[in-house]
Backbone and ligand atoms as CSV (ligand in chain L), in Angstrom:
chain,resi,resn,atom,element,x,y,z
A,1,MET,N,N,106.222,26.381,74.503
A,1,MET,CA,C,107.362,27.227,74.728
A,1,MET,C,C,107.153,28.569,74.245
A,2,ASN,N,N,107.382,29.671,75.049
A,2,ASN,CA,C,107.228,31.051,74.552
A,2,ASN,C,C,108.349,31.492,73.636
A,3,ARG,N,N,108.285,32.630,73.113
A,3,ARG,CA,C,109.307,33.018,72.101
A,3,ARG,C,C,110.717,33.173,72.741
A,4,LEU,N,N,110.671,33.736,73.951
A,4,LEU,CA,C,111.946,33.919,74.692
A,4,LEU,C,C,112.584,32.568,74.965
A,5,ASP,N,N,111.941,31.594,75.472
A,5,ASP,CA,C,112.421,30.274,75.719
A,5,ASP,C,C,112.856,29.612,74.518
A,6,GLU,N,N,112.118,29.765,73.431
A,6,GLU,CA,C,112.472,29.214,72.232
A,6,GLU,C,C,113.818,29.707,71.693
A,7,ILE,N,N,114.035,30.952,71.754
A,7,ILE,CA,C,115.238,31.614,71.344
A,7,ILE,C,C,116.409,31.124,72.284
A,8,LEU,N,N,116.154,31.154,73.577
A,8,LEU,CA,C,117.322,30.761,74.444
A,8,LEU,C,C,117.686,29.297,74.265
A,9,SER,N,N,116.743,28.401,73.947
A,9,SER,CA,C,117.061,27.039,73.835
A,9,SER,C,C,117.822,26.809,72.505
A,10,TYR,N,N,117.315,27.494,71.399
A,10,TYR,CA,C,118.017,27.395,70.156
A,10,TYR,C,C,119.428,27.921,70.273
A,11,ASN,N,N,119.571,29.016,71.043
A,11,ASN,CA,C,120.922,29.668,71.126
A,11,ASN,C,C,121.828,28.752,71.859
A,12,LYS,N,N,121.412,27.995,72.847
A,12,LYS,CA,C,122.299,27.094,73.621
A,12,LYS,C,C,122.903,26.083,72.626
A,13,SER,N,N,122.153,25.530,71.721
A,13,SER,CA,C,122.747,24.523,70.929
A,13,SER,C,C,123.535,25.219,69.703
A,14,PHE,N,N,123.165,26.402,69.331
A,14,PHE,CA,C,123.945,27.125,68.386
A,14,PHE,C,C,125.386,27.389,68.825
A,15,VAL,N,N,125.444,27.741,70.045
A,15,VAL,CA,C,126.811,28.016,70.616
A,15,VAL,C,C,127.549,26.717,70.868
A,16,GLU,N,N,126.846,25.711,71.471
A,16,GLU,CA,C,127.486,24.440,71.657
A,16,GLU,C,C,127.986,23.769,70.406
A,17,ASN,N,N,127.231,23.881,69.309
A,17,ASN,CA,C,127.676,23.295,68.058
A,17,ASN,C,C,128.584,24.118,67.264
A,18,LYS,N,N,129.002,25.235,67.944
A,18,LYS,CA,C,130.008,26.206,67.293
A,18,LYS,C,C,129.541,26.614,65.876
A,19,GLU,N,N,128.231,26.905,65.772
A,19,GLU,CA,C,127.777,27.382,64.448
A,19,GLU,C,C,128.125,28.797,64.173
A,20,TYR,N,N,128.759,29.481,65.209
A,20,TYR,CA,C,129.190,30.809,65.026
A,20,TYR,C,C,130.434,30.906,64.158
A,21,GLU,N,N,131.089,29.843,64.149
A,21,GLU,CA,C,132.411,29.926,63.413
A,21,GLU,C,C,132.406,30.471,61.987
A,22,LYS,N,N,131.336,30.070,61.219
A,22,LYS,CA,C,131.341,30.561,59.823
A,22,LYS,C,C,130.967,32.069,59.756
A,23,TYR,N,N,130.697,32.731,60.925
A,23,TYR,CA,C,130.342,34.128,60.865
A,23,TYR,C,C,131.510,35.042,61.434
A,24,LYS,N,N,132.552,34.447,61.645
A,24,LYS,CA,C,133.760,35.173,62.187
A,24,LYS,C,C,134.078,36.456,61.372
A,25,ALA,N,N,134.223,37.580,62.083
A,25,ALA,CA,C,134.520,38.834,61.373
A,25,ALA,C,C,135.092,39.760,62.390
A,26,THR,N,N,135.491,40.958,62.006
A,26,THR,CA,C,135.911,42.013,62.974
A,26,THR,C,C,134.885,43.093,62.931
A,27,LYS,N,N,135.050,44.069,63.826
A,27,LYS,CA,C,134.111,45.181,63.869
A,27,LYS,C,C,134.266,46.152,62.684
A,28,TYR,N,N,135.495,45.984,61.993
A,28,TYR,CA,C,135.733,46.942,60.851
A,28,TYR,C,C,135.156,46.405,59.549
A,29,PRO,N,N,134.327,47.116,58.878
A,29,PRO,CA,C,133.638,46.604,57.699
A,29,PRO,C,C,134.648,46.255,56.591
A,30,ASP,N,N,134.797,45.032,56.096
A,30,ASP,CA,C,135.769,44.700,55.064
A,30,ASP,C,C,135.485,45.483,53.743
A,31,LYS,N,N,134.203,45.809,53.477
A,31,LYS,CA,C,133.956,46.559,52.300
A,31,LYS,C,C,133.920,48.034,52.447
A,32,LYS,N,N,134.330,48.444,53.694
A,32,LYS,CA,C,134.351,49.829,54.064
A,32,LYS,C,C,133.060,50.635,53.750
A,33,MET,N,N,131.923,50.018,54.086
A,33,MET,CA,C,130.716,50.734,53.760
A,33,MET,C,C,129.673,50.607,54.854
A,34,VAL,N,N,128.779,51.626,54.890
A,34,VAL,CA,C,127.632,51.647,55.761
A,34,VAL,C,C,126.353,51.516,54.898
A,35,ILE,N,N,125.436,50.664,55.376
A,35,ILE,CA,C,124.117,50.581,54.740
A,35,ILE,C,C,123.098,51.220,55.721
A,36,PHE,N,N,122.420,52.148,55.323
A,36,PHE,CA,C,121.320,52.641,56.075
A,36,PHE,C,C,119.978,52.259,55.384
A,37,SER,N,N,119.267,51.423,56.102
A,37,SER,CA,C,118.049,50.963,55.457
A,37,SER,C,C,116.845,50.857,56.395
A,38,CYS,N,N,115.782,50.238,55.935
A,38,CYS,CA,C,114.502,50.112,56.700
A,38,CYS,C,C,114.544,48.783,57.433
A,39,MET,N,N,113.781,48.813,58.605
A,39,MET,CA,C,113.628,47.654,59.426
A,39,MET,C,C,112.720,46.626,58.814
A,40,ASP,N,N,112.133,46.816,57.697
A,40,ASP,CA,C,111.185,45.910,57.009
A,40,ASP,C,C,111.677,44.404,57.135
A,41,THR,N,N,110.721,43.513,57.604
A,41,THR,CA,C,111.137,42.150,57.753
A,41,THR,C,C,111.496,41.384,56.482
A,42,ARG,N,N,111.010,41.993,55.313
A,42,ARG,CA,C,111.333,41.320,54.029
A,42,ARG,C,C,112.711,41.515,53.712
A,43,LEU,N,N,113.371,42.470,54.298
A,43,LEU,CA,C,114.803,42.880,53.934
A,43,LEU,C,C,115.838,42.271,54.735
A,44,THR,N,N,115.418,41.584,55.831
A,44,THR,CA,C,116.451,41.093,56.803
A,44,THR,C,C,117.532,40.280,56.161
A,45,GLU,N,N,117.104,39.183,55.310
A,45,GLU,CA,C,118.143,38.432,54.644
A,45,GLU,C,C,118.260,38.815,53.165
A,46,LEU,N,N,117.101,39.304,52.574
A,46,LEU,CA,C,117.061,39.549,51.181
A,46,LEU,C,C,118.051,40.676,50.854
A,47,LEU,N,N,118.080,41.767,51.610
A,47,LEU,CA,C,119.015,42.834,51.330
A,47,LEU,C,C,120.474,42.524,51.245
A,48,PRO,N,N,121.008,41.875,52.258
A,48,PRO,CA,C,122.452,41.528,52.221
A,48,PRO,C,C,122.704,40.516,51.070
A,49,ARG,N,N,121.777,39.575,50.810
A,49,ARG,CA,C,122.030,38.571,49.730
A,49,ARG,C,C,122.042,39.285,48.353
A,50,ALA,N,N,121.050,40.224,48.202
A,50,ALA,CA,C,120.932,40.956,46.962
A,50,ALA,C,C,122.087,41.874,46.624
A,51,LEU,N,N,122.823,42.223,47.671
A,51,LEU,CA,C,123.942,43.109,47.532
A,51,LEU,C,C,125.309,42.431,47.702
A,52,ASN,N,N,125.211,41.075,47.816
A,52,ASN,CA,C,126.406,40.291,48.062
A,52,ASN,C,C,127.190,40.708,49.253
A,53,LEU,N,N,126.489,40.894,50.323
A,53,LEU,CA,C,127.157,41.277,51.608
A,53,LEU,C,C,127.055,40.142,52.600
A,54,ARG,N,N,128.177,39.830,53.212
A,54,ARG,CA,C,128.270,38.790,54.224
A,54,ARG,C,C,128.618,39.403,55.599
A,55,ASN,N,N,128.494,38.599,56.586
A,55,ASN,CA,C,128.918,39.062,57.919
A,55,ASN,C,C,130.322,39.668,57.791
A,56,GLY,N,N,130.487,40.881,58.420
A,56,GLY,CA,C,131.864,41.514,58.375
A,56,GLY,C,C,132.077,42.438,57.196
A,57,ASP,N,N,131.133,42.433,56.190
A,57,ASP,CA,C,131.306,43.311,55.046
A,57,ASP,C,C,131.030,44.781,55.320
A,58,ALA,N,N,129.879,44.993,56.030
A,58,ALA,CA,C,129.294,46.412,56.120
A,58,ALA,C,C,128.730,46.666,57.470
A,59,LYS,N,N,128.624,47.922,57.839
A,59,LYS,CA,C,127.894,48.319,58.997
A,59,LYS,C,C,126.439,48.525,58.558
A,60,PHE,N,N,125.486,47.937,59.357
A,60,PHE,CA,C,124.115,48.076,58.955
A,60,PHE,C,C,123.336,48.930,60.062
A,61,ILE,N,N,122.735,49.944,59.563
A,61,ILE,CA,C,121.934,50.817,60.424
A,61,ILE,C,C,120.456,50.812,59.919
A,62,LYS,N,N,119.572,50.556,60.737
A,62,LYS,CA,C,118.128,50.401,60.328
A,62,LYS,C,C,117.216,51.183,61.174
A,63,ASN,N,N,116.194,51.709,60.575
A,63,ASN,CA,C,115.026,52.234,61.361
A,63,ASN,C,C,113.761,52.109,60.514
A,64,ALA,N,N,112.687,52.624,61.019
A,64,ALA,CA,C,111.502,52.562,60.234
A,64,ALA,C,C,111.533,53.567,59.088
A,65,GLY,N,N,111.679,53.020,57.841
A,65,GLY,CA,C,111.596,53.874,56.673
A,65,GLY,C,C,112.976,54.353,56.117
A,66,ALA,N,N,114.080,54.047,56.858
A,66,ALA,CA,C,115.391,54.634,56.432
A,66,ALA,C,C,115.286,56.154,56.347
A,67,VAL,N,N,114.693,56.748,57.340
A,67,VAL,CA,C,114.480,58.199,57.427
A,67,VAL,C,C,115.332,58.828,58.571
A,68,ILE,N,N,116.040,59.877,58.212
A,68,ILE,CA,C,116.778,60.601,59.256
A,68,ILE,C,C,115.900,61.727,59.684
A,69,THR,N,N,115.444,61.682,60.987
A,69,THR,CA,C,114.545,62.669,61.472
A,69,THR,C,C,115.296,63.853,62.062
A,70,HIS,N,N,116.585,63.724,62.459
A,70,HIS,CA,C,117.307,64.697,63.073
A,70,HIS,C,C,118.758,64.650,62.760
A,71,PRO,N,N,119.421,65.690,62.267
A,71,PRO,CA,C,120.816,65.724,61.894
A,71,PRO,C,C,121.714,65.344,63.189
A,72,PHE,N,N,121.223,65.483,64.288
A,72,PHE,CA,C,122.038,65.145,65.459
A,72,PHE,C,C,121.333,64.039,66.363
A,73,GLY,N,N,120.643,63.153,65.665
A,73,GLY,CA,C,120.026,61.961,66.279
A,73,GLY,C,C,120.911,60.829,66.185
A,74,SER,N,N,120.439,59.629,66.626
A,74,SER,CA,C,121.325,58.481,66.731
A,74,SER,C,C,121.689,57.878,65.347
A,75,ILE,N,N,120.833,58.069,64.251
A,75,ILE,CA,C,121.240,57.545,62.960
A,75,ILE,C,C,122.497,58.269,62.473
A,76,MET,N,N,122.484,59.607,62.476
A,76,MET,CA,C,123.545,60.370,62.047
A,76,MET,C,C,124.845,60.060,62.862
A,77,ARG,N,N,124.621,59.987,64.149
A,77,ARG,CA,C,125.735,59.574,65.010
A,77,ARG,C,C,126.413,58.270,64.572
A,78,SER,N,N,125.499,57.284,64.356
A,78,SER,CA,C,125.988,55.933,63.968
A,78,SER,C,C,126.838,56.030,62.617
A,79,ILE,N,N,126.362,56.780,61.644
A,79,ILE,CA,C,127.042,56.950,60.386
A,79,ILE,C,C,128.374,57.562,60.598
A,80,LEU,N,N,128.462,58.549,61.449
A,80,LEU,CA,C,129.682,59.299,61.711
A,80,LEU,C,C,130.733,58.468,62.385
A,81,VAL,N,N,130.199,57.640,63.350
A,81,VAL,CA,C,131.051,56.691,64.094
A,81,VAL,C,C,131.614,55.661,63.091
A,82,ALA,N,N,130.791,55.192,62.221
A,82,ALA,CA,C,131.271,54.195,61.210
A,82,ALA,C,C,132.324,54.736,60.382
A,83,ILE,N,N,132.262,56.041,60.057
A,83,ILE,CA,C,133.283,56.672,59.179
A,83,ILE,C,C,134.576,56.930,60.034
A,84,TYR,N,N,134.380,57.642,61.125
A,84,TYR,CA,C,135.588,58.049,61.822
A,84,TYR,C,C,136.260,56.988,62.671
A,85,GLU,N,N,135.443,56.061,63.192
A,85,GLU,CA,C,136.053,55.001,64.058
A,85,GLU,C,C,136.215,53.636,63.447
A,86,LEU,N,N,135.395,53.368,62.360
A,86,LEU,CA,C,135.400,52.020,61.806
A,86,LEU,C,C,135.770,51.917,60.368
A,87,ASN,N,N,136.329,53.147,59.880
A,87,ASN,CA,C,136.916,53.147,58.588
A,87,ASN,C,C,135.990,53.078,57.404
A,88,ALA,N,N,134.766,53.357,57.577
A,88,ALA,CA,C,133.800,53.250,56.330
A,88,ALA,C,C,134.091,54.398,55.483
A,89,GLU,N,N,133.993,54.180,54.136
A,89,GLU,CA,C,134.333,55.283,53.193
A,89,GLU,C,C,133.128,55.616,52.352
A,90,GLU,N,N,132.087,54.821,52.328
A,90,GLU,CA,C,130.866,55.110,51.495
A,90,GLU,C,C,129.647,54.751,52.295
A,91,VAL,N,N,128.583,55.533,52.044
A,91,VAL,CA,C,127.265,55.333,52.662
A,91,VAL,C,C,126.252,55.045,51.681
A,92,PHE,N,N,125.456,53.957,51.897
A,92,PHE,CA,C,124.346,53.630,50.942
A,92,PHE,C,C,123.096,53.767,51.646
A,93,VAL,N,N,122.263,54.738,51.283
A,93,VAL,CA,C,120.868,54.881,51.860
A,93,VAL,C,C,119.994,54.019,50.877
A,94,ILE,N,N,119.345,53.058,51.541
A,94,ILE,CA,C,118.512,52.187,50.714
A,94,ILE,C,C,117.040,52.109,51.243
A,95,GLY,N,N,116.145,52.766,50.593
A,95,GLY,CA,C,114.754,52.779,50.873
A,95,GLY,C,C,114.099,51.623,50.121
A,96,HIS,N,N,112.859,51.436,50.273
A,96,HIS,CA,C,112.169,50.395,49.503
A,96,HIS,C,C,110.741,50.655,49.143
A,97,HIS,N,N,110.224,49.987,48.173
A,97,HIS,CA,C,108.850,50.114,47.736
A,97,HIS,C,C,107.922,49.497,48.826
A,98,GLY,N,N,106.752,49.926,48.856
A,98,GLY,CA,C,105.780,49.340,49.834
A,98,GLY,C,C,106.186,49.448,51.240
A,99,CYS,N,N,106.843,50.577,51.627
A,99,CYS,CA,C,107.307,50.768,52.954
A,99,CYS,C,C,106.234,51.122,53.886
A,100,GLY,N,N,106.256,50.532,55.105
A,100,GLY,CA,C,105.208,50.848,56.140
A,100,GLY,C,C,105.216,52.239,56.554
A,101,MET,N,N,106.328,53.036,56.312
A,101,MET,CA,C,106.442,54.339,56.715
A,101,MET,C,C,105.919,55.353,55.710
A,102,SER,N,N,105.417,54.838,54.566
A,102,SER,CA,C,104.893,55.736,53.487
A,102,SER,C,C,103.427,55.889,53.704
A,103,ASN,N,N,102.976,57.086,53.658
A,103,ASN,CA,C,101.541,57.423,53.759
A,103,ASN,C,C,100.940,56.877,54.998
A,104,ILE,N,N,101.534,56.964,56.126
A,104,ILE,CA,C,100.922,56.610,57.408
A,104,ILE,C,C,99.822,57.575,57.772
A,105,ASP,N,N,98.703,57.039,58.140
A,105,ASP,CA,C,97.626,57.867,58.575
A,105,ASP,C,C,97.796,58.120,60.043
A,106,THR,N,N,98.425,59.216,60.462
A,106,THR,CA,C,98.812,59.432,61.796
A,106,THR,C,C,97.664,59.714,62.704
A,107,THR,N,N,96.457,60.118,62.121
A,107,THR,CA,C,95.221,60.223,62.940
A,107,THR,C,C,94.875,58.905,63.451
A,108,LYS,N,N,94.963,57.888,62.578
A,108,LYS,CA,C,94.631,56.481,63.006
A,108,LYS,C,C,95.620,55.990,64.014
A,109,THR,N,N,96.855,56.285,63.809
A,109,THR,CA,C,97.900,55.816,64.784
A,109,THR,C,C,97.590,56.462,66.176
A,110,LEU,N,N,97.194,57.739,66.200
A,110,LEU,CA,C,96.894,58.353,67.453
A,110,LEU,C,C,95.693,57.718,68.141
A,111,GLU,N,N,94.721,57.277,67.269
A,111,GLU,CA,C,93.541,56.591,67.828
A,111,GLU,C,C,93.997,55.253,68.482
A,112,LYS,N,N,94.895,54.538,67.782
A,112,LYS,CA,C,95.363,53.229,68.297
A,112,LYS,C,C,96.096,53.482,69.620
A,113,ILE,N,N,96.885,54.518,69.750
A,113,ILE,CA,C,97.574,54.860,70.900
A,113,ILE,C,C,96.624,55.048,72.136
A,114,LEU,N,N,95.501,55.731,71.877
A,114,LEU,CA,C,94.509,55.981,72.881
A,114,LEU,C,C,93.825,54.693,73.256
A,115,GLN,N,N,93.499,53.834,72.181
A,115,GLN,CA,C,92.815,52.578,72.489
A,115,GLN,C,C,93.673,51.623,73.326
A,116,ARG,N,N,95.055,51.745,73.230
A,116,ARG,CA,C,95.992,50.952,73.979
A,116,ARG,C,C,96.203,51.403,75.384
A,117,GLY,N,N,95.470,52.456,75.797
A,117,GLY,CA,C,95.469,52.886,77.200
A,117,GLY,C,C,96.328,54.103,77.456
A,118,ILE,N,N,96.902,54.733,76.482
A,118,ILE,CA,C,97.615,55.992,76.743
A,118,ILE,C,C,96.548,57.101,76.847
A,119,SER,N,N,96.744,57.920,77.883
A,119,SER,CA,C,95.615,58.935,78.203
A,119,SER,C,C,95.740,60.091,77.267
A,120,LYS,N,N,94.548,60.810,77.068
A,120,LYS,CA,C,94.564,62.093,76.285
A,120,LYS,C,C,95.350,63.100,76.942
A,121,ASP,N,N,95.437,63.053,78.285
A,121,ASP,CA,C,96.361,63.951,79.030
A,121,ASP,C,C,97.777,63.854,78.628
A,122,THR,N,N,98.202,62.635,78.530
A,122,THR,CA,C,99.572,62.368,78.101
A,122,THR,C,C,99.851,63.031,76.687
A,123,LEU,N,N,98.890,62.716,75.787
A,123,LEU,CA,C,99.106,63.338,74.411
A,123,LEU,C,C,99.109,64.886,74.492
A,124,SER,N,N,98.227,65.460,75.286
A,124,SER,CA,C,98.145,66.903,75.432
A,124,SER,C,C,99.443,67.432,75.991
A,125,THR,N,N,99.940,66.711,77.062
A,125,THR,CA,C,101.206,67.248,77.671
A,125,THR,C,C,102.299,67.308,76.720
A,126,LEU,N,N,102.378,66.217,75.900
A,126,LEU,CA,C,103.428,66.162,74.816
A,126,LEU,C,C,103.256,67.294,73.780
A,127,GLU,N,N,102.096,67.526,73.344
A,127,GLU,CA,C,101.790,68.471,72.352
A,127,GLU,C,C,102.130,69.862,73.005
A,128,ASN,N,N,101.767,70.013,74.256
A,128,ASN,CA,C,102.094,71.404,74.905
A,128,ASN,C,C,103.512,71.655,75.142
A,129,SER,N,N,104.313,70.543,75.206
A,129,SER,CA,C,105.714,70.748,75.333
A,129,SER,C,C,106.465,70.844,73.962
A,130,GLY,N,N,105.744,71.027,73.002
A,130,GLY,CA,C,106.287,71.350,71.712
A,130,GLY,C,C,106.522,70.160,70.716
A,131,ILE,N,N,106.015,68.952,71.049
A,131,ILE,CA,C,106.174,67.765,70.218
A,131,ILE,C,C,104.844,67.687,69.339
A,132,ASN,N,N,105.055,67.832,68.054
A,132,ASN,CA,C,103.926,67.673,67.055
A,132,ASN,C,C,103.842,66.164,66.752
A,133,LEU,N,N,103.032,65.452,67.504
A,133,LEU,CA,C,103.023,63.967,67.360
A,133,LEU,C,C,102.607,63.525,65.939
A,134,LYS,N,N,101.814,64.213,65.257
A,134,LYS,CA,C,101.367,63.811,63.902
A,134,LYS,C,C,102.574,63.929,62.933
A,135,ASN,N,N,103.320,65.070,63.128
A,135,ASN,CA,C,104.512,65.242,62.267
A,135,ASN,C,C,105.528,64.161,62.544
A,136,TRP,N,N,105.661,63.947,63.820
A,136,TRP,CA,C,106.724,63.074,64.316
A,136,TRP,C,C,106.498,61.630,63.905
A,137,LEU,N,N,105.272,61.201,63.862
A,137,LEU,CA,C,104.949,59.835,63.482
A,137,LEU,C,C,104.875,59.642,62.033
A,138,HIS,N,N,104.644,60.727,61.282
A,138,HIS,CA,C,104.577,60.631,59.812
A,138,HIS,C,C,105.866,60.247,59.176
A,139,GLY,N,N,105.776,59.363,58.229
A,139,GLY,CA,C,106.965,58.886,57.551
A,139,GLY,C,C,107.250,59.755,56.332
A,140,PHE,N,N,106.851,59.268,55.166
A,140,PHE,CA,C,107.099,60.076,53.905
A,140,PHE,C,C,106.065,59.687,52.930
A,141,ASP,N,N,105.819,60.559,51.883
A,141,ASP,CA,C,104.838,60.321,50.921
A,141,ASP,C,C,105.476,59.656,49.635
A,142,CYS,N,N,106.691,59.965,49.343
A,142,CYS,CA,C,107.352,59.379,48.173
A,142,CYS,C,C,108.799,58.888,48.510
A,143,VAL,N,N,109.022,57.579,48.250
A,143,VAL,CA,C,110.311,56.929,48.683
A,143,VAL,C,C,111.466,57.570,47.980
A,144,THR,N,N,111.290,57.901,46.711
A,144,THR,CA,C,112.460,58.640,46.032
A,144,THR,C,C,112.815,59.864,46.725
A,145,ASP,N,N,111.866,60.721,47.028
A,145,ASP,CA,C,112.137,61.956,47.731
A,145,ASP,C,C,112.789,61.731,49.032
A,146,SER,N,N,112.237,60.697,49.728
A,146,SER,CA,C,112.751,60.467,51.131
A,146,SER,C,C,114.156,60.017,51.069
A,147,VAL,N,N,114.537,59.169,50.064
A,147,VAL,CA,C,115.903,58.766,49.974
A,147,VAL,C,C,116.869,59.904,49.622
A,148,LYS,N,N,116.407,60.781,48.658
A,148,LYS,CA,C,117.136,61.971,48.336
A,148,LYS,C,C,117.367,62.879,49.514
A,149,LYS,N,N,116.293,63.030,50.385
A,149,LYS,CA,C,116.507,63.843,51.530
A,149,LYS,C,C,117.463,63.277,52.491
A,150,SER,N,N,117.443,62.007,52.806
A,150,SER,CA,C,118.341,61.338,53.662
A,150,SER,C,C,119.784,61.516,53.166
A,151,VAL,N,N,119.964,61.295,51.819
A,151,VAL,CA,C,121.311,61.429,51.232
A,151,VAL,C,C,121.795,62.890,51.458
A,152,SER,N,N,120.899,63.787,51.262
A,152,SER,CA,C,121.340,65.274,51.375
A,152,SER,C,C,121.696,65.600,52.795
A,153,ILE,N,N,120.907,65.102,53.771
A,153,ILE,CA,C,121.297,65.334,55.260
A,153,ILE,C,C,122.677,64.795,55.535
A,154,ILE,N,N,122.861,63.602,55.033
A,154,ILE,CA,C,124.200,62.974,55.356
A,154,ILE,C,C,125.332,63.712,54.698
A,155,LYS,N,N,125.088,63.978,53.336
A,155,LYS,CA,C,126.124,64.588,52.471
A,155,LYS,C,C,126.485,66.047,53.038
A,156,ASN,N,N,125.456,66.703,53.498
A,156,ASN,CA,C,125.730,68.106,53.859
A,156,ASN,C,C,125.855,68.317,55.355
A,157,HIS,N,N,126.027,67.168,56.093
A,157,HIS,CA,C,126.154,67.323,57.566
A,157,HIS,C,C,127.517,68.046,57.855
A,158,PRO,N,N,127.550,68.978,58.815
A,158,PRO,CA,C,128.810,69.763,59.089
A,158,PRO,C,C,129.949,68.880,59.487
A,159,LEU,N,N,129.643,67.649,60.004
A,159,LEU,CA,C,130.754,66.769,60.515
A,159,LEU,C,C,131.106,65.734,59.442
A,160,MET,N,N,130.517,65.772,58.244
A,160,MET,CA,C,130.808,64.763,57.257
A,160,MET,C,C,131.988,65.119,56.428
A,161,PRO,N,N,133.014,64.232,56.434
A,161,PRO,CA,C,134.204,64.575,55.521
A,161,PRO,C,C,133.803,64.577,54.062
A,162,LYS,N,N,134.484,65.456,53.331
A,162,LYS,CA,C,134.004,65.714,51.896
A,162,LYS,C,C,134.362,64.557,50.938
A,163,ASP,N,N,135.206,63.668,51.372
A,163,ASP,CA,C,135.621,62.528,50.517
A,163,ASP,C,C,134.790,61.262,50.658
A,164,VAL,N,N,133.689,61.343,51.485
A,164,VAL,CA,C,132.871,60.135,51.699
A,164,VAL,C,C,131.772,60.232,50.622
A,165,PHE,N,N,131.605,58.987,49.882
A,165,PHE,CA,C,130.579,58.928,48.829
A,165,PHE,C,C,129.250,58.592,49.509
A,166,VAL,N,N,128.180,59.238,49.195
A,166,VAL,CA,C,126.849,58.907,49.753
A,166,VAL,C,C,125.926,58.650,48.595
A,167,HIS,N,N,125.509,57.331,48.500
A,167,HIS,CA,C,124.625,56.938,47.360
A,167,HIS,C,C,123.207,56.737,47.982
A,168,GLY,N,N,122.200,56.844,46.965
A,168,GLY,CA,C,120.826,56.584,47.372
A,168,GLY,C,C,120.215,55.587,46.399
A,169,LEU,N,N,119.560,54.573,46.976
A,169,LEU,CA,C,119.017,53.524,46.249
A,169,LEU,C,C,117.580,53.077,46.770
A,170,ILE,N,N,116.834,52.406,45.922
A,170,ILE,CA,C,115.529,51.866,46.309
A,170,ILE,C,C,115.534,50.407,45.987
A,171,ILE,N,N,115.203,49.568,46.876
A,171,ILE,CA,C,115.176,48.091,46.687
A,171,ILE,C,C,113.775,47.531,46.588
A,172,ASP,N,N,113.587,46.609,45.717
A,172,ASP,CA,C,112.248,46.013,45.629
A,172,ASP,C,C,112.223,44.869,46.646
A,173,PRO,N,N,111.255,44.988,47.646
A,173,PRO,CA,C,111.249,44.027,48.765
A,173,PRO,C,C,110.829,42.610,48.348
A,174,GLU,N,N,110.425,42.410,47.053
A,174,GLU,CA,C,110.053,40.988,46.586
A,174,GLU,C,C,111.259,40.368,45.841
A,175,THR,N,N,111.855,41.165,44.980
A,175,THR,CA,C,112.913,40.608,44.068
A,175,THR,C,C,114.389,40.996,44.497
A,176,GLY,N,N,114.474,42.089,45.342
A,176,GLY,CA,C,115.809,42.517,45.689
A,176,GLY,C,C,116.479,43.483,44.621
A,177,LYS,N,N,115.720,43.702,43.577
A,177,LYS,CA,C,116.173,44.570,42.472
A,177,LYS,C,C,116.447,46.034,43.003
A,178,LEU,N,N,117.592,46.572,42.702
A,178,LEU,CA,C,117.975,47.863,43.078
A,178,LEU,C,C,117.727,48.939,42.007
A,179,GLU,N,N,117.313,50.064,42.490
A,179,GLU,CA,C,117.078,51.185,41.538
A,179,GLU,C,C,117.955,52.304,41.997
A,180,LEU,N,N,118.764,52.944,41.155
A,180,LEU,CA,C,119.655,53.957,41.606
A,180,LEU,C,C,118.964,55.344,41.656
A,181,VAL,N,N,119.093,55.965,42.775
A,181,VAL,CA,C,118.472,57.335,42.891
A,181,VAL,C,C,119.461,58.463,42.949
A,182,VAL,N,N,120.611,58.151,43.693
A,182,VAL,CA,C,121.727,59.074,43.773
A,182,VAL,C,C,122.980,58.326,43.629
A,183,ASP,N,N,123.719,58.701,42.619
A,183,ASP,CA,C,125.119,58.081,42.375
A,183,ASP,C,C,126.100,59.030,43.117
A,184,GLY,N,N,126.541,58.529,44.272
A,184,GLY,CA,C,127.453,59.326,45.167
A,184,GLY,C,C,128.764,59.768,44.464
A,185,TYR,N,N,129.252,58.947,43.480
A,185,TYR,CA,C,130.485,59.332,42.770
A,185,TYR,C,C,130.291,60.539,41.904
A,186,ASN,N,N,129.095,60.788,41.480
A,186,ASN,CA,C,128.869,61.984,40.576
A,186,ASN,C,C,128.082,62.989,41.339
A,187,ASN,N,N,128.067,62.947,42.627
A,187,ASN,CA,C,127.259,63.860,43.377
A,187,ASN,C,C,128.171,64.628,44.359
A,188,LEU,N,N,129.378,64.937,43.900
A,188,LEU,CA,C,130.305,65.697,44.791
A,188,LEU,C,C,130.136,67.192,44.564
L,1,ZN,ZN,ZN,110.160,50.127,55.192
């Protein structure tokens, strides 16, 4: 059975057995919070368990590295929608140690892109239209600085209400232990 069939077959019995019932929630976060974190596989269940979050408690936004690359990109839009439309009052930026987005060797990534059949012409066309691929693919060198930067972009966004608390933390992907980087209550 391929992965898709496996998922579809499991899903059929999940729904038939009404296993969804214990996950009932509304779209409004009960704990009025947004978590912005990394897509790392180790955090999928560990992060909510380690923060005592259940289905319905928080809005989760994830990408590679918990990095905001653009103040008017989809991450910032998601955070603003969570605040204005879904009643979130606090934002938690949570980076982690050993992140795949730290110290990426973008020269090697570009080599892999070429090996997978993307042409040099395509890369040149992108570079010529103003996209610096190495910069764009690069994550961050230091997770603490990266979390502080994301917190600052959110906190200082022109559309961010002043009464929203924006915290910055780092999670250990093995133990779930949190390290405080920015205490949003004292960062007004
Ligand atoms: Zn990561």
